Backbone bond lengths (Angstrom), bond angles and torsions (degrees), N, CA, C in turn:
res aa  C-N    CA-C-N  psi(-1)  N-CA   C-N-CA  omega(-1)  CA-C   N-CA-C  phi
1 M - - - 1.450 - - 1.526 108.10 -
2 D 1.286 116.05 131.34 1.456 121.62 176.04 1.517 108.77 -99.61
3 M 1.339 114.95 141.41 1.461 120.01 178.25 1.515 108.67 -132.91
4 T 1.304 114.83 146.52 1.453 120.96 172.65 1.523 107.16 -109.11
5 L 1.321 115.54 123.38 1.462 120.57 -178.86 1.521 109.63 -103.38
6 T 1.319 114.24 144.20 1.465 117.99 173.36 1.535 107.52 -70.10
7 P 1.312 117.45 157.53 1.471 119.49 178.06 1.533 112.15 -56.17
8 E 1.315 117.38 -37.96 1.471 120.25 -179.97 1.528 111.22 -64.14
9 I 1.327 116.67 -46.04 1.462 120.13 -179.82 1.526 110.16 -66.31
10 E 1.317 116.79 -39.86 1.463 120.04 178.14 1.525 110.28 -61.29
11 H 1.318 116.53 -42.09 1.468 121.15 178.21 1.529 110.72 -62.46
12 R 1.325 116.23 -45.59 1.471 120.40 179.82 1.523 110.77 -62.54
13 L 1.309 116.75 -39.74 1.456 121.66 178.86 1.531 110.16 -64.66
14 E 1.316 116.48 -44.61 1.465 120.32 178.65 1.527 111.31 -61.44
15 L 1.332 116.86 -38.70 1.464 119.97 177.59 1.533 110.73 -61.48
16 R 1.320 116.18 -43.84 1.465 120.26 179.50 1.522 111.19 -63.15
17 L 1.316 116.60 -40.51 1.458 119.81 179.79 1.531 111.23 -67.40
18 R 1.326 116.87 -36.77 1.469 120.70 178.12 1.521 112.20 -66.60
19 E 1.359 116.77 -28.08 1.466 119.83 177.85 1.523 110.90 -61.59
20 G 1.321 116.36 -27.22 1.441 120.66 176.40 1.517 115.98 91.40
21 R 1.298 117.79 -5.41 1.458 120.06 179.71 1.530 110.95 -70.86
22 W 1.329 115.91 -31.36 1.458 121.59 178.70 1.516 108.65 -118.92
23 K 1.327 115.74 145.74 1.461 120.54 -178.67 1.521 112.25 -96.47
24 T 1.329 116.63 -27.12 1.465 119.85 -176.44 1.523 110.62 -133.77
25 A 1.323 115.02 160.81 1.459 120.45 176.03 1.528 109.98 -62.73
26 S 1.324 116.86 -33.35 1.468 120.45 178.72 1.525 111.33 -62.37
27 E 1.338 116.91 -38.56 1.465 120.21 178.30 1.527 110.85 -65.26
28 V 1.326 116.59 -40.39 1.473 120.13 177.79 1.519 109.64 -63.32
29 L 1.319 116.99 -45.44 1.460 121.43 -179.83 1.525 110.90 -63.59
30 E 1.327 116.83 -41.78 1.464 119.89 178.87 1.527 110.99 -61.63
31 T 1.331 116.67 -43.07 1.473 120.52 177.72 1.515 111.05 -62.62
32 A 1.323 116.63 -43.04 1.467 120.59 179.40 1.522 110.77 -62.28
33 L 1.327 116.91 -42.37 1.467 120.35 179.30 1.529 111.31 -67.05
34 D 1.337 116.89 -38.21 1.464 120.06 176.05 1.524 110.89 -60.93
35 L 1.328 115.80 -42.23 1.467 119.71 178.41 1.525 111.64 -65.17
36 L 1.312 117.04 -38.69 1.469 120.19 176.39 1.523 110.81 -63.78
37 D 1.333 116.78 -40.18 1.471 120.09 176.73 1.527 110.32 -61.96
38 D 1.338 116.61 -44.13 1.468 120.81 178.67 1.526 110.52 -61.79
39 M 1.342 116.56 -41.93 1.454 120.54 179.72 1.529 110.51 -63.66
40 D 1.328 116.70 -42.06 1.460 120.31 177.65 1.524 111.04 -60.63
41 D 1.340 116.56 -41.86 1.467 120.62 178.37 1.523 110.92 -62.07
42 L 1.334 116.85 -41.11 1.467 120.48 179.03 1.519 111.52 -64.83
43 I 1.316 116.26 -39.32 1.465 120.03 179.33 1.518 110.13 -63.63
44 V 1.328 117.42 -42.82 1.466 120.99 179.12 1.515 110.01 -62.44
45 V 1.337 116.98 -46.68 1.469 120.67 179.60 1.516 110.21 -62.42
46 S 1.332 116.84 -43.43 1.458 120.30 -179.58 1.525 110.95 -61.95
47 R 1.328 116.75 -41.31 1.468 120.14 178.14 1.519 110.49 -63.37
48 E 1.330 116.30 -43.48 1.460 120.12 -179.80 1.529 110.40 -63.35
49 E 1.335 116.57 -43.26 1.457 120.39 178.25 1.525 110.76 -63.68
50 L 1.327 116.30 -43.39 1.460 120.37 179.22 1.520 110.82 -61.73
51 N 1.337 116.99 -45.26 1.462 120.19 178.91 1.526 111.21 -61.71
52 A 1.327 117.67 -40.01 1.462 120.92 178.38 1.527 110.39 -63.93
53 K 1.337 117.00 -43.32 1.469 120.53 178.64 1.523 110.84 -63.71
54 L 1.321 116.72 -40.77 1.465 119.79 178.62 1.527 111.21 -63.29
55 E 1.320 116.36 -43.06 1.458 119.58 177.87 1.523 111.28 -61.60
56 E 1.344 116.45 -42.48 1.473 120.59 176.75 1.523 110.50 -60.43
57 S 1.324 116.29 -44.03 1.461 121.06 -177.90 1.521 112.00 -65.03
58 F 1.335 116.54 -43.35 1.463 119.57 178.15 1.532 111.09 -63.90
59 A 1.311 116.59 -40.17 1.468 120.31 178.51 1.519 110.62 -64.14
60 A 1.331 116.63 -41.59 1.462 120.49 178.48 1.526 110.41 -64.09
61 A 1.324 116.64 -41.18 1.464 120.01 179.41 1.525 110.56 -64.44
62 E 1.324 116.97 -39.50 1.466 119.94 178.08 1.528 111.59 -64.03
63 R 1.335 116.53 -29.16 1.471 120.57 177.20 1.529 111.71 -83.01
64 G 1.328 116.30 -1.31 1.458 120.32 -179.92 1.513 113.42 86.11
65 E 1.309 117.22 11.03 1.466 122.11 -179.38 1.526 109.71 -88.35
66 T 1.318 115.35 76.34 1.455 120.70 -179.66 1.519 109.22 -122.68
67 I 1.325 115.99 168.03 1.463 120.34 175.77 1.518 108.13 -125.00
68 S 1.318 115.23 160.64 1.465 119.47 -179.20 1.523 109.99 -74.00
69 G 1.308 114.95 163.43 1.456 120.27 177.69 1.518 112.03 -59.65
70 K 1.345 116.15 -38.81 1.475 120.35 179.14 1.525 110.91 -63.92
71 D 1.337 115.84 -44.00 1.464 119.80 179.41 1.530 110.99 -64.27
72 L 1.325 115.76 -39.24 1.462 119.96 177.88 1.525 109.95 -63.23
73 E 1.306 116.36 -44.34 1.454 120.72 179.58 1.525 110.77 -60.34
74 A 1.328 117.11 -41.90 1.462 121.04 178.49 1.534 110.89 -64.12
75 E 1.321 116.52 -41.44 1.469 119.74 178.55 1.526 111.24 -65.12
76 L 1.321 116.58 -40.26 1.461 119.83 177.78 1.523 111.76 -65.43
77 D 1.341 116.57 -39.26 1.469 119.81 177.09 1.520 110.63 -61.40
78 T 1.334 116.46 -42.52 1.463 120.60 178.08 1.521 110.92 -63.91
79 W 1.325 115.61 -43.70 1.460 120.97 179.47 1.531 110.67 -60.72
80 R 1.335 116.07 -45.15 1.474 120.37 179.85 1.518 110.73 -63.95
81 A 1.327 116.50 -40.31 1.470 120.16 179.28 1.528 110.65 -62.95
82 N 1.330 116.08 -39.32 1.471 119.23 179.80 1.521 112.13 -69.32
83 L 1.327 117.16 -28.62 1.460 120.37 177.36 1.526 110.47 -64.46
84 G 1.304 115.91 -37.13 1.457 120.79 -179.11 1.512 114.18 -79.95
85 A 1.332 116.64 -11.29 1.468 119.90 -176.93 1.504 112.64 -75.40
């Protein structure tokens, strides 16, 4: 397979090869494709987890298990504070 690389991509590839972790352009490409596959897998899992959480939330709301806007705001403030900790 022949490929034409933009000057920027060629430069980035050369930098990776100079680092010495990879010996050939094919190894760099294989690693990049493996990472893309891993990223795709994470996106699928994240979507599945998100859909499951949404279904749980809708079911809870149908059962009347909701919180007020003020309580939600307080929980979000706590959550944000913990992210920064």
